[in-house]
DSSP file (Angstrom, degrees, kcal/mol; ACC not computed):
  #  RESIDUE AA STRUCTURE BP1 BP2  ACC     N-H-->O    O-->H-N    N-H-->O    O-->H-N    TCO  KAPPA ALPHA  PHI   PSI    X-CA   Y-CA   Z-CA
    1    1 A M     >        0   0    0      0, 0.0     4,-2.2     0, 0.0     5,-0.2   0.000 360.0 360.0 360.0 -41.1   -7.6   13.4   15.4
    2    2 A R  H  >  +     0   0    0      1,-0.2     4,-2.6     2,-0.2     5,-0.2   0.876 360.0  56.2 -59.8 -38.3   -7.8   10.5   17.9
    3    3 A G  H  > S+     0   0    0      2,-0.2     4,-2.4     1,-0.2    -1,-0.2   0.874 106.2  49.6 -61.8 -40.5  -10.9    9.3   16.0
    4    4 A I  H  > S+     0   0    0      2,-0.2     4,-2.4     1,-0.2    -1,-0.2   0.926 113.0  45.5 -63.9 -45.4   -8.9    9.1   12.8
    5    5 A I  H  X S+     0   0    0     -4,-2.2     4,-2.3     1,-0.2    -2,-0.2   0.884 112.6  51.4 -67.8 -35.6   -6.1    7.2   14.3
    6    6 A R  H  X S+     0   0    0     -4,-2.6     4,-2.3     2,-0.2    -2,-0.2   0.930 111.1  47.6 -62.6 -44.6   -8.5    4.9   16.1
    7    7 A A  H  X S+     0   0    0     -4,-2.4     4,-2.5     1,-0.2    -2,-0.2   0.892 111.7  50.8 -64.2 -40.3  -10.3    4.2   12.8
    8    8 A L  H  X S+     0   0    0     -4,-2.4     4,-2.7     1,-0.2    -1,-0.2   0.889 110.2  50.4 -64.8 -38.3   -7.0    3.6   11.1
    9    9 A R  H  X S+     0   0    0     -4,-2.3     4,-3.0     2,-0.2     5,-0.2   0.921 110.3  48.5 -62.7 -45.1   -5.9    1.2   13.8
   10   10 A R  H  X S+     0   0    0     -4,-2.3     4,-2.7     2,-0.2     5,-0.2   0.940 113.2  47.4 -61.0 -48.1   -9.1   -0.8   13.6
   11   11 A F  H  X S+     0   0    0     -4,-2.5     4,-2.8     1,-0.2     5,-0.2   0.948 115.4  45.6 -59.4 -48.2   -8.9   -1.0    9.8
   12   12 A E  H  X S+     0   0    0     -4,-2.7     4,-3.3     1,-0.2     5,-0.3   0.921 112.4  50.2 -65.0 -43.3   -5.2   -2.1    9.9
   13   13 A A  H  X S+     0   0    0     -4,-3.0     4,-2.6     1,-0.2     5,-0.2   0.940 114.1  45.0 -57.4 -47.4   -5.8   -4.6   12.7
   14   14 A M  H  X S+     0   0    0     -4,-2.7     4,-2.3    -5,-0.2    -2,-0.2   0.903 116.5  46.3 -65.7 -40.8   -8.7   -6.2   10.8
   15   15 A A  H  X S+     0   0    0     -4,-2.8     4,-2.9    -5,-0.2     5,-0.2   0.941 114.6  46.2 -66.9 -46.4   -6.7   -6.2    7.5
   16   16 A I  H  X S+     0   0    0     -4,-3.3     4,-2.9    -5,-0.2     5,-0.3   0.932 114.1  48.9 -62.8 -46.2   -3.6   -7.6    9.1
   17   17 A G  H  X S+     0   0    0     -4,-2.6     4,-2.1    -5,-0.3    -1,-0.2   0.914 114.5  45.1 -58.2 -46.7   -5.6  -10.3   10.9
   18   18 A T  H  X S+     0   0    0     -4,-2.3     4,-2.4    -5,-0.2    -2,-0.2   0.950 116.8  43.7 -64.1 -51.4   -7.4  -11.2    7.8
   19   19 A V  H  X S+     0   0    0     -4,-2.9     4,-2.1     1,-0.2    -2,-0.2   0.924 117.1  44.6 -62.2 -48.6   -4.4  -11.3    5.5
   20   20 A A  H  X S+     0   0    0     -4,-2.9     4,-2.5    -5,-0.2    -1,-0.2   0.864 112.6  53.3 -67.3 -35.5   -2.1  -13.1    8.0
   21   21 A G  H  X S+     0   0    0     -4,-2.1     4,-2.5    -5,-0.3    -2,-0.2   0.921 108.6  48.9 -65.6 -44.0   -4.9  -15.6    8.8
   22   22 A L  H  X S+     0   0    0     -4,-2.4     4,-2.2     2,-0.2    -1,-0.2   0.906 111.0  51.4 -60.8 -41.7   -5.4  -16.4    5.2
   23   23 A A  H  X S+     0   0    0     -4,-2.1     4,-2.6     2,-0.2    -2,-0.2   0.927 110.1  48.3 -60.2 -45.4   -1.6  -16.9    4.8
   24   24 A V  H  X S+     0   0    0     -4,-2.5     4,-2.5     1,-0.2    -2,-0.2   0.930 111.1  50.5 -64.5 -43.6   -1.5  -19.3    7.8
   25   25 A L  H  X S+     0   0    0     -4,-2.5     4,-2.3     1,-0.2    -1,-0.2   0.900 111.6  48.2 -58.0 -42.1   -4.5  -21.3    6.4
   26   26 A L  H  X S+     0   0    0     -4,-2.2     4,-2.8     2,-0.2    -2,-0.2   0.892 109.9  51.9 -67.5 -41.1   -2.8  -21.6    3.1
   27   27 A V  H  X S+     0   0    0     -4,-2.6     4,-2.4     2,-0.2    -2,-0.2   0.927 110.7  47.9 -59.9 -46.1    0.5  -22.7    4.7
   28   28 A V  H  X S+     0   0    0     -4,-2.5     4,-2.6     2,-0.2     5,-0.2   0.920 112.3  49.1 -60.4 -45.1   -1.4  -25.4    6.6
   29   29 A Y  H  X S+     0   0    0     -4,-2.3     4,-3.0     1,-0.2     5,-0.2   0.929 110.9  50.5 -61.1 -45.8   -3.2  -26.5    3.5
   30   30 A E  H  X S+     0   0    0     -4,-2.8     4,-2.2     2,-0.2    -2,-0.2   0.896 111.6  48.3 -62.2 -40.7    0.2  -26.6    1.6
   31   31 A V  H  X S+     0   0    0     -4,-2.4     4,-1.8     2,-0.2     5,-0.3   0.969 115.3  43.2 -65.2 -53.3    1.9  -28.7    4.3
   32   32 A F  H  X>S+     0   0    0     -4,-2.6     4,-3.3     1,-0.2     5,-0.7   0.921 114.8  50.0 -58.5 -44.0   -1.0  -31.2    4.5
   33   33 A A  H  X5S+     0   0    0     -4,-3.0     4,-0.9    -5,-0.2     7,-0.3   0.887 107.2  55.0 -63.5 -39.4   -1.3  -31.4    0.8
   34   34 A R  H  <5S+     0   0    0     -4,-2.2    -1,-0.2    -5,-0.2    -2,-0.2   0.883 121.9  27.1 -62.2 -39.5    2.4  -32.0    0.3
   35   35 A Y  H  <5S+     0   0    0     -4,-1.8    -2,-0.2     2,-0.1    -1,-0.2   0.794 132.2  30.0 -97.1 -32.1    2.5  -35.0    2.7
   36   36 A L  H  <5S+     0   0    0     -4,-3.3    -3,-0.2    -5,-0.3    -2,-0.1   0.791 134.5  11.2-104.0 -30.5   -1.0  -36.5    2.5
   37   37 A M    ><< +     0   0    0     -4,-0.9     3,-2.4    -5,-0.7     4,-0.2  -0.524  59.3 175.5-147.5  74.5   -2.3  -35.7   -1.0
   38   38 A P  G >  S+     0   0    0      0, 0.0     3,-1.4     0, 0.0    -1,-0.1   0.740  78.0  68.1 -56.1 -26.5    0.4  -34.4   -3.3
   39   39 A S  G 3  S+     0   0    0      1,-0.3    -5,-0.1    -6,-0.1    -6,-0.1   0.738  97.6  54.3 -65.5 -21.3   -2.0  -34.4   -6.3
   40   40 A M  G <  S+     0   0    0     -3,-2.4    -1,-0.3    -7,-0.3     2,-0.2   0.402  80.6 117.8 -93.9   2.0   -3.8  -31.5   -4.5
   41   41 A L    <   -     0   0    0     -3,-1.4     2,-0.2    -8,-0.3   -11,-0.1  -0.513  57.4-141.5 -70.5 132.5   -0.7  -29.4   -4.2
   42   42 A T        -     0   0    0     -2,-0.2     4,-0.2     1,-0.1     3,-0.1  -0.527  11.9-141.6 -92.6 159.0   -1.0  -26.1   -6.1
   43   43 A D  S    S+     0   0    0     -2,-0.2     4,-0.2     1,-0.1    -1,-0.1   0.519 102.0  51.5 -92.9  -5.5    1.8  -24.3   -8.0
   44   44 A W  S  > S+     0   0    0      2,-0.1     4,-2.3     1,-0.1     5,-0.2   0.444  78.8  94.7-111.1   0.2    0.6  -21.0   -6.8
   45   45 A G  H  > S+     0   0    0      1,-0.2     4,-2.3     2,-0.2     5,-0.2   0.926  87.2  47.0 -59.1 -49.0    0.4  -21.5   -3.0
   46   46 A G  H  > S+     0   0    0     -4,-0.2     4,-2.0     1,-0.2    -1,-0.2   0.883 111.2  53.4 -60.1 -39.5    3.9  -20.2   -2.2
   47   47 A E  H  > S+     0   0    0     -4,-0.2     4,-2.1     1,-0.2    -1,-0.2   0.936 110.4  45.0 -62.1 -47.2    3.3  -17.1   -4.4
   48   48 A V  H  X S+     0   0    0     -4,-2.3     4,-2.7     1,-0.2     5,-0.2   0.885 109.9  55.1 -67.2 -38.7    0.1  -16.2   -2.7
   49   49 A I  H  X S+     0   0    0     -4,-2.3     4,-2.5    -5,-0.2     5,-0.2   0.910 109.0  49.0 -61.0 -40.2    1.5  -16.7    0.8
   50   50 A I  H  X S+     0   0    0     -4,-2.0     4,-2.4     2,-0.2     5,-0.3   0.921 111.1  49.6 -64.1 -44.3    4.3  -14.3   -0.1
   51   51 A Y  H  X S+     0   0    0     -4,-2.1     4,-2.2     1,-0.2    -2,-0.2   0.935 113.6  46.4 -57.7 -47.3    1.8  -11.8   -1.3
   52   52 A L  H  X S+     0   0    0     -4,-2.7     4,-2.3     2,-0.2    -2,-0.2   0.904 113.6  46.8 -65.6 -43.8   -0.3  -12.1    1.8
   53   53 A M  H  X S+     0   0    0     -4,-2.5     4,-2.4     2,-0.2     5,-0.2   0.929 112.4  48.9 -67.8 -45.3    2.7  -11.9    4.2
   54   54 A I  H  X S+     0   0    0     -4,-2.4     4,-2.6    -5,-0.2     5,-0.2   0.920 111.2  51.8 -59.5 -42.9    4.2   -8.8    2.5
   55   55 A S  H  X S+     0   0    0     -4,-2.2     4,-2.5    -5,-0.3    -1,-0.2   0.918 108.6  49.9 -61.0 -43.6    0.9   -7.1    2.6
   56   56 A A  H  X S+     0   0    0     -4,-2.3     4,-1.6     1,-0.2    -1,-0.2   0.903 111.5  49.0 -62.9 -41.0    0.4   -7.8    6.3
   57   57 A V  H  < S+     0   0    0     -4,-2.4     4,-0.4     2,-0.2    -2,-0.2   0.931 113.0  46.3 -64.2 -45.1    3.9   -6.4    7.0
   58   58 A L  H >< S+     0   0    0     -4,-2.6     3,-1.4     1,-0.2     4,-0.3   0.914 110.3  52.5 -66.1 -41.2    3.3   -3.2    4.9
   59   59 A I  H >< S+     0   0    0     -4,-2.5     3,-1.0     1,-0.3     4,-0.4   0.843 102.2  61.7 -64.5 -32.0   -0.1   -2.6    6.4
   60   60 A G  T 3X S+     0   0    0     -4,-1.6     4,-1.2     1,-0.2     3,-0.3   0.598  81.8  84.2 -67.2 -14.5    1.4   -2.8    9.9
   61   61 A G  H <> S+     0   0    0     -3,-1.4     4,-2.0    -4,-0.4    -1,-0.2   0.814  80.0  62.2 -63.4 -30.8    3.7    0.2    9.3
   62   62 A G  H <> S+     0   0    0     -3,-1.0     4,-2.2    -4,-0.3    -1,-0.2   0.933 103.9  46.7 -62.7 -46.0    1.1    2.8   10.1
   63   63 A S  H  > S+     0   0    0     -4,-0.4     4,-1.9    -3,-0.3    -1,-0.2   0.837 108.6  56.3 -67.5 -29.2    0.7    1.6   13.7
   64   64 A L  H  <>S+     0   0    0     -4,-1.2     5,-2.7     2,-0.2     6,-0.6   0.896 107.0  50.6 -67.0 -38.9    4.5    1.5   14.1
   65   65 A V  H ><5S+     0   0    0     -4,-2.0     3,-1.6     3,-0.2    -2,-0.2   0.964 110.9  47.0 -59.1 -53.7    4.6    5.2   13.1
   66   66 A T  H 3<5S+     0   0    0     -4,-2.2    -2,-0.2     1,-0.3    -1,-0.2   0.837 115.8  45.3 -62.5 -32.2    1.9    6.2   15.6
   67   67 A E  T 3<5S-     0   0    0     -4,-1.9    -1,-0.3    -5,-0.2    -2,-0.2   0.410 109.2-122.1 -90.8   3.6    3.6    4.3   18.4
   68   68 A G  T < 5S+     0   0    0     -3,-1.6    -3,-0.2    -4,-0.4    -2,-0.1   0.824  70.6 132.3  62.4  32.7    7.1    5.6   17.5
   69   69 A R      < +     0   0    0     -5,-2.7    -4,-0.2    -6,-0.2    -1,-0.1   0.320  28.1 113.8-102.7  10.3    8.4    2.0   17.0
   70   70 A H  S    S-     0   0    0     -6,-0.6     2,-0.1     1,-0.1    -9,-0.0  -0.437  86.3 -81.0 -69.1 155.6   10.2    2.5   13.7
   71   71 A I        +     0   0    0     -2,-0.1     2,-0.4     2,-0.0    -1,-0.1  -0.383  60.4 174.5 -61.9 128.9   13.9    2.1   13.9
   72   72 A R        -     0   0    0     -2,-0.1     2,-1.1    -3,-0.1     3,-0.1  -0.999  35.2-140.8-139.2 140.8   15.5    5.3   15.2
   73   73 A A        +     0   0    0     -2,-0.4     4,-0.2     1,-0.1     3,-0.1  -0.780  46.8 143.5 -96.9  88.2   19.0    6.3   16.1
   74   74 A D     >  +     0   0    0     -2,-1.1     4,-2.1     1,-0.1     5,-0.2   0.149  26.2 110.8-118.4  18.8   18.2    8.4   19.1
   75   75 A L  T  4 S+     0   0    0      1,-0.2     4,-0.5     2,-0.2    -1,-0.1   0.942  90.6  34.1 -56.6 -49.6   21.0    7.7   21.5
   76   76 A F  T >4 S+     0   0    0      1,-0.2     3,-0.5     2,-0.2     4,-0.5   0.809 113.0  61.0 -78.5 -29.0   22.6   11.2   21.2
   77   77 A I  G >4 S+     0   0    0      1,-0.2     3,-1.1     2,-0.2    -1,-0.2   0.870  98.8  57.2 -65.7 -35.7   19.2   12.9   20.8
   78   78 A R  G 3< S+     0   0    0     -4,-2.1    -1,-0.2     1,-0.2    -2,-0.2   0.764 107.4  49.5 -66.6 -23.0   18.2   11.7   24.2
   79   79 A M  G <  S+     0   0    0     -3,-0.5    -1,-0.2    -4,-0.5    -2,-0.2   0.533  95.0  96.1 -90.8  -5.0   21.2   13.4   25.7
   80   80 A A  S <  S-     0   0    0     -3,-1.1     5,-0.0    -4,-0.5    -3,-0.0  -0.320  87.6 -86.8 -81.2 164.8   20.5   16.7   23.9
   81   81 A P    >>  -     0   0    0      0, 0.0     4,-2.0     0, 0.0     3,-0.5  -0.244  45.3-102.1 -65.8 163.6   18.7   19.7   25.4
   82   82 A Q  H 3> S+     0   0    0      1,-0.3     4,-2.1     2,-0.2     5,-0.2   0.860 120.7  53.6 -60.2 -39.6   14.9   19.7   25.2
   83   83 A W  H 3> S+     0   0    0      1,-0.2     4,-2.0     2,-0.2    -1,-0.3   0.857 109.3  50.2 -66.5 -33.7   14.8   22.2   22.3
   84   84 A A  H <> S+     0   0    0     -3,-0.5     4,-2.5     2,-0.2    -1,-0.2   0.872 108.9  51.3 -70.4 -37.3   17.2   20.0   20.2
   85   85 A R  H  X S+     0   0    0     -4,-2.0     4,-2.5     2,-0.2    -2,-0.2   0.910 110.1  49.9 -64.2 -41.2   15.1   16.9   20.9
   86   86 A R  H  X S+     0   0    0     -4,-2.1     4,-2.4     2,-0.2    -2,-0.2   0.921 112.2  46.7 -63.5 -44.1   12.0   18.8   19.7
   87   87 A V  H  X S+     0   0    0     -4,-2.0     4,-2.7     1,-0.2    -2,-0.2   0.910 113.3  49.5 -64.7 -41.6   13.7   19.9   16.5
   88   88 A A  H  X S+     0   0    0     -4,-2.5     4,-2.2     2,-0.2    -2,-0.2   0.888 111.1  49.6 -65.3 -38.2   15.0   16.4   15.9
   89   89 A D  H  X S+     0   0    0     -4,-2.5     4,-2.1     2,-0.2    -2,-0.2   0.939 113.3  45.3 -63.7 -48.0   11.5   15.0   16.4
   90   90 A I  H  X S+     0   0    0     -4,-2.4     4,-2.6     1,-0.2    -2,-0.2   0.907 112.5  52.0 -64.8 -41.9   10.0   17.4   14.1
   91   91 A A  H  X S+     0   0    0     -4,-2.7     4,-2.5     1,-0.2    -1,-0.2   0.892 110.1  48.6 -60.5 -41.2   12.7   16.9   11.5
   92   92 A S  H  X S+     0   0    0     -4,-2.2     4,-2.6     2,-0.2    -1,-0.2   0.886 110.5  51.4 -69.2 -35.7   12.2   13.1   11.7
   93   93 A L  H  X S+     0   0    0     -4,-2.1     4,-2.6     2,-0.2    -2,-0.2   0.919 111.2  47.1 -65.3 -42.7    8.5   13.5   11.2
   94   94 A V  H  X S+     0   0    0     -4,-2.6     4,-2.7     2,-0.2    -2,-0.2   0.938 113.3  48.4 -61.8 -45.8    9.0   15.7    8.2
   95   95 A A  H  X S+     0   0    0     -4,-2.5     4,-2.6     1,-0.2     5,-0.2   0.908 113.2  47.8 -61.8 -43.6   11.5   13.3    6.7
   96   96 A G  H  X S+     0   0    0     -4,-2.6     4,-2.3     2,-0.2    -1,-0.2   0.898 112.8  48.4 -63.7 -41.6    9.1   10.3    7.4
   97   97 A L  H  X S+     0   0    0     -4,-2.6     4,-2.4     2,-0.2    -2,-0.2   0.922 112.7  48.1 -64.0 -45.2    6.2   12.2    5.9
   98   98 A A  H  X S+     0   0    0     -4,-2.7     4,-2.3    -5,-0.2    -2,-0.2   0.940 113.1  47.7 -61.8 -47.1    8.2   13.2    2.8
   99   99 A Y  H  X S+     0   0    0     -4,-2.6     4,-2.4     1,-0.2     5,-0.2   0.923 114.1  45.9 -60.6 -46.4    9.5    9.6    2.2
  100  100 A C  H  X S+     0   0    0     -4,-2.3     4,-2.0     1,-0.2    -1,-0.2   0.846 111.5  52.4 -70.5 -31.9    6.1    8.0    2.6
  101  101 A A  H  X S+     0   0    0     -4,-2.4     4,-2.3     2,-0.2    -1,-0.2   0.900 111.0  47.6 -67.1 -41.0    4.5   10.6    0.3
  102  102 A I  H  X S+     0   0    0     -4,-2.3     4,-2.5     2,-0.2     5,-0.2   0.904 112.2  47.8 -65.2 -43.1    7.1    9.9   -2.3
  103  103 A I  H  X S+     0   0    0     -4,-2.4     4,-2.3     2,-0.2    -2,-0.2   0.876 111.9  51.9 -67.8 -36.1    6.7    6.1   -2.0
  104  104 A T  H  X S+     0   0    0     -4,-2.0     4,-2.0    -5,-0.2    -2,-0.2   0.930 110.7  48.1 -61.3 -46.1    2.8    6.6   -2.2
  105  105 A W  H  X S+     0   0    0     -4,-2.3     4,-1.8     1,-0.2    -2,-0.2   0.949 116.9  40.2 -60.4 -52.1    3.2    8.7   -5.4
  106  106 A Y  H  X S+     0   0    0     -4,-2.5     4,-2.4     1,-0.2    -1,-0.2   0.773 110.5  60.1 -73.6 -25.2    5.5    6.2   -7.1
  107  107 A G  H  X S+     0   0    0     -4,-2.3     4,-2.3    -5,-0.2    -1,-0.2   0.892 104.8  49.3 -66.6 -38.2    3.4    3.3   -5.8
  108  108 A V  H  X S+     0   0    0     -4,-2.0     4,-2.6     2,-0.2    -2,-0.2   0.924 111.3  49.1 -62.2 -45.1    0.4    4.7   -7.6
  109  109 A A  H  X S+     0   0    0     -4,-1.8     4,-2.5     1,-0.2    -2,-0.2   0.903 110.2  52.6 -63.0 -39.2    2.5    5.0  -10.8
  110  110 A M  H  X S+     0   0    0     -4,-2.4     4,-2.5     2,-0.2    -1,-0.2   0.910 109.9  46.9 -61.9 -43.3    3.7    1.4  -10.3
  111  111 A V  H  X S+     0   0    0     -4,-2.3     4,-2.1     2,-0.2    -2,-0.2   0.923 113.2  49.0 -65.8 -43.4    0.1    0.1  -10.0
  112  112 A N  H  X S+     0   0    0     -4,-2.6     4,-2.3     2,-0.2    -2,-0.2   0.889 112.4  48.5 -61.9 -39.5   -0.9    2.1  -13.1
  113  113 A F  H  X S+     0   0    0     -4,-2.5     4,-2.4     2,-0.2     5,-0.2   0.904 109.8  51.4 -66.4 -42.5    2.1    0.8  -15.1
  114  114 A A  H  <>S+     0   0    0     -4,-2.5     5,-1.9     1,-0.2     4,-0.4   0.877 113.3  45.6 -63.7 -36.8    1.4   -2.8  -14.0
  115  115 A R  H  <5S+     0   0    0     -4,-2.1     3,-0.4     3,-0.2    -2,-0.2   0.902 110.2  54.4 -68.9 -41.3   -2.2   -2.4  -15.1
  116  116 A M  H  <5S+     0   0    0     -4,-2.3    -2,-0.2     1,-0.2    -1,-0.2   0.922 118.4  32.0 -63.4 -46.1   -1.3   -0.8  -18.4
  117  117 A I  T  <5S-     0   0    0     -4,-2.4    -1,-0.2    -5,-0.1    -2,-0.2   0.390 106.8-126.5 -94.4   4.5    1.1   -3.6  -19.5
  118  118 A D  T   5 -     0   0    0     -4,-0.4     2,-0.3    -3,-0.4    -3,-0.2   0.940  28.8-161.6  56.5  56.9   -1.0   -6.3  -17.8
  119  119 A I      < -     0   0    0     -5,-1.9    10,-2.4    -6,-0.1    11,-0.4  -0.543  12.7-175.5 -71.2 131.4    1.8   -7.9  -15.7
  120  120 A R  B     -A  128   0A   0     -2,-0.3     7,-0.1     8,-0.2     6,-0.1  -0.881  27.0 -99.1-127.6 158.4    0.7  -11.4  -14.5
  121  121 A S        -     0   0    0      6,-1.7    -1,-0.1    -2,-0.3     8,-0.0  -0.258  26.5-124.7 -71.4 165.1    2.3  -14.0  -12.3
  122  122 A D  S    S+     0   0    0      4,-0.1    -1,-0.1     3,-0.1   -78,-0.0   0.641  82.6  88.6 -86.3 -14.2    4.2  -16.9  -13.7
  123  123 A S  S >  S-     0   0    0      1,-0.1     3,-1.2   -79,-0.1   -79,-0.1  -0.144  98.2 -96.2 -78.3 176.3    2.0  -19.6  -11.9
  124  124 A S  T 3  S+     0   0    0      1,-0.3    -1,-0.1     2,-0.1   -80,-0.0   0.684 120.8  72.9 -67.5 -17.3   -1.2  -21.2  -13.3
  125  125 A L  T 3  S-     0   0    0      2,-0.1    -1,-0.3     1,-0.1    -3,-0.1   0.875  83.3-160.2 -63.0 -36.4   -3.0  -18.6  -11.1
  126  126 A Y    <   -     0   0    0     -3,-1.2    -2,-0.1     1,-0.2    -4,-0.1   0.905  19.7-166.5  53.8  46.1   -1.9  -15.9  -13.7
  127  127 A F        -     0   0    0      1,-0.1    -6,-1.7    -7,-0.1     2,-0.5  -0.433  24.2-116.2 -71.2 128.8   -2.6  -13.3  -11.0
  128  128 A P  B >>  -A  120   0A   0      0, 0.0     3,-1.5     0, 0.0     4,-0.7  -0.543  23.1-151.2 -64.2 115.2   -2.7   -9.6  -12.1
  129  129 A Q  H 3> S+     0   0    0    -10,-2.4     4,-2.7    -2,-0.5     3,-0.2   0.715  87.0  72.2 -66.7 -21.8    0.2   -8.1  -10.2
  130  130 A W  H 3> S+     0   0    0    -11,-0.4     4,-1.3     1,-0.2    -1,-0.3   0.793  92.1  58.7 -64.1 -26.3   -1.3   -4.6  -10.0
  131  131 A I  H <4 S+     0   0    0     -3,-1.5     4,-0.2     2,-0.2    -1,-0.2   0.908 111.5  39.8 -68.9 -40.0   -3.7   -6.1   -7.4
  132  132 A F  H >< S+     0   0    0     -4,-0.7     3,-1.6    -3,-0.2     4,-0.3   0.908 112.5  56.7 -69.7 -43.1   -0.8   -7.1   -5.2
  133  133 A Y  H >< S+     0   0    0     -4,-2.7     3,-1.8     1,-0.3    -2,-0.2   0.756  88.8  75.7 -62.3 -26.0    1.1   -3.9   -5.9
  134  134 A I  T 3X S+     0   0    0     -4,-1.3     4,-1.7     1,-0.3    -1,-0.3   0.730  80.1  71.5 -63.7 -20.5   -1.8   -1.7   -4.7
  135  135 A V  H <> S+     0   0    0     -3,-1.6     4,-2.6    -4,-0.2    -1,-0.3   0.802  89.2  64.6 -65.9 -26.8   -0.8   -2.5   -1.1
  136  136 A V  H <> S+     0   0    0     -3,-1.8     4,-2.4    -4,-0.3     5,-0.3   0.976 107.2  36.0 -65.1 -56.9    2.3   -0.3   -1.5
  137  137 A P  H  > S+     0   0    0      0, 0.0     4,-1.9     0, 0.0    -1,-0.2   0.863 118.9  52.5 -66.5 -28.8    0.5    3.1   -2.0
  138  138 A V  H  X S+     0   0    0     -4,-1.7     4,-1.7     2,-0.2    -2,-0.2   0.955 113.4  42.1 -65.7 -46.6   -2.2    2.1    0.4
  139  139 A A  H  X S+     0   0    0     -4,-2.6     4,-2.1     1,-0.2    -1,-0.2   0.908 117.3  45.9 -65.3 -44.1    0.2    1.2    3.2
  140  140 A F  H  X S+     0   0    0     -4,-2.4     4,-2.7    -5,-0.3    -1,-0.2   0.831 110.3  54.4 -73.3 -29.6    2.5    4.2    2.6
  141  141 A A  H  X S+     0   0    0     -4,-1.9     4,-2.3    -5,-0.3    -1,-0.2   0.881 108.3  51.0 -69.3 -34.1   -0.5    6.6    2.4
  142  142 A S  H  X S+     0   0    0     -4,-1.7     4,-2.2     2,-0.2    -2,-0.2   0.930 111.9  45.6 -61.6 -46.9   -1.5    5.3    5.8
  143  143 A M  H  X S+     0   0    0     -4,-2.1     4,-2.7     1,-0.2    -2,-0.2   0.900 111.0  53.1 -67.5 -37.1    1.9    5.9    7.2
  144  144 A A  H  X S+     0   0    0     -4,-2.7     4,-2.7     2,-0.2    -1,-0.2   0.914 107.5  52.3 -63.2 -40.5    2.0    9.4    5.6
  145  145 A T  H  X S+     0   0    0     -4,-2.3     4,-2.3     1,-0.2    -1,-0.2   0.924 110.1  47.9 -60.4 -43.2   -1.3   10.2    7.3
  146  146 A R  H  X S+     0   0    0     -4,-2.2     4,-2.5     2,-0.2    -2,-0.2   0.921 111.2  50.2 -64.8 -41.3    0.1    9.1   10.6
  147  147 A Y  H  X S+     0   0    0     -4,-2.7     4,-2.6     1,-0.2    -2,-0.2   0.918 111.4  49.8 -59.9 -43.0    3.2   11.2   10.1
  148  148 A A  H  X S+     0   0    0     -4,-2.7     4,-2.1     2,-0.2    -1,-0.2   0.870 111.0  48.2 -65.3 -37.9    1.1   14.2    9.2
  149  149 A L  H  X S+     0   0    0     -4,-2.3     4,-2.1     2,-0.2    -1,-0.2   0.906 114.0  46.6 -69.8 -40.9   -1.1   13.8   12.3
  150  150 A L  H  X S+     0   0    0     -4,-2.5     4,-2.4     2,-0.2    -2,-0.2   0.885 111.1  51.9 -64.2 -38.5    2.0   13.4   14.5
  151  151 A L  H  X S+     0   0    0     -4,-2.6     4,-2.8     2,-0.2     5,-0.3   0.914 109.2  50.8 -64.0 -43.4    3.6   16.4   12.8
  152  152 A W  H  X>S+     0   0    0     -4,-2.1     4,-2.4     1,-0.2     5,-0.7   0.932 111.8  47.3 -59.9 -46.2    0.4   18.5   13.5
  153  153 A R  H  X5S+     0   0    0     -4,-2.1     6,-2.0     1,-0.2     4,-1.1   0.909 115.0  46.5 -62.4 -42.3    0.4   17.5   17.1
  154  154 A A  H  <5S+     0   0    0     -4,-2.4     4,-0.3     4,-0.2    -2,-0.2   0.896 121.5  33.5 -67.4 -44.0    4.1   18.3   17.5
  155  155 A V  H  <5S+     0   0    0     -4,-2.8    -2,-0.2    -5,-0.2    -3,-0.2   0.918 130.8  26.4 -83.4 -44.9    4.1   21.6   15.8
  156  156 A F  H  <5S+     0   0    0     -4,-2.4    -3,-0.2    -5,-0.3    -2,-0.1   0.698 131.2  33.7 -93.9 -20.2    0.7   23.1   16.7
  157  157 A M  S  <<S-     0   0    0     -4,-1.1    -3,-0.2    -5,-0.7    -4,-0.1   0.479  95.5-129.6-113.1  -9.0   -0.1   21.4   19.9
  158  158 A G        +     0   0    0     -4,-0.3    -4,-0.2    -5,-0.3     2,-0.2   0.736  48.3 161.9  68.0  24.4    3.4   21.1   21.3
  159  159 A H        -     0   0    0     -6,-2.0     2,-1.0    -9,-0.1    -1,-0.2  -0.484  48.3-116.8 -81.1 148.6    3.1   17.4   22.1
  160  160 A D        -     0   0    0      1,-0.2     3,-0.3    -2,-0.2    -1,-0.1  -0.743  34.4-172.2 -82.3 105.0    6.0   15.1   22.8
  161  161 A V  S    S+     0   0    0     -2,-1.0    -1,-0.2     1,-0.2   -10,-0.0   0.923  76.0  26.5 -70.3 -48.5    5.6   12.8   19.8
  162  162 A Y  S    S-     0   0    0    -93,-0.0    -1,-0.2   -94,-0.0    -2,-0.1   0.247 108.8-105.1-106.7  12.0    8.2   10.1   20.6
  163  163 A G  S    S+     0   0    0     -3,-0.3    -2,-0.1     1,-0.1    -3,-0.0   0.882  74.2 137.3  69.4  38.3    8.5   10.4   24.4
  164  164 A T  S    S-     0   0    0    -79,-0.1    -1,-0.1   -82,-0.0   -79,-0.1   0.241  81.1 -94.4 -99.8  13.9   11.8   12.2   24.4
  165  165 A G  S    S+     0   0    0     -5,-0.1   -79,-0.1   -80,-0.1   -80,-0.1   0.753  86.8 127.2  88.1  26.3   10.8   14.6   27.1
  166  166 A V              0   0    0      1,-0.2   -80,-0.1   -81,-0.1   -84,-0.0   0.791 360.0 360.0 -88.0 -27.3    9.6   17.5   25.0
  167  167 A D              0   0    0      0, 0.0    -1,-0.2     0, 0.0    -8,-0.0   0.504 360.0 360.0 -52.5 360.0    6.1   17.9   26.6
């Protein structure tokens, strides 16, 4: 299990670094082009920067799940008895897994629909939107995998998943 999580972290770190790095390079190019050579300014630069940054944020969700850094309202849970914290942790893992599985399912449908009707961007790039949309099912499948692994640890191995004192 640790090997799977480690491999996912490496992939995500590489993907986020690459995507964010490309976005930064494009922003730098756009700034210099705007002030130094306006004729070299593209009409699609802002569009691609948005695609890249959204992709980086979505891909980063998996590591947030593993580290328990998603937003949680756990003020009262921390004051509850140990058995209640464990139940709440397992319930939150099940809810997270279900939500990510649903978004993955509909994300695949969204990609297929965009391919079917050939949605393209409005810029001169005429970018096929399904390529950008594919990050949604990939990112949420990664998060669902993380939730499933954490749920396995919590239910079958008795681990304290979120550090609420269940171990």
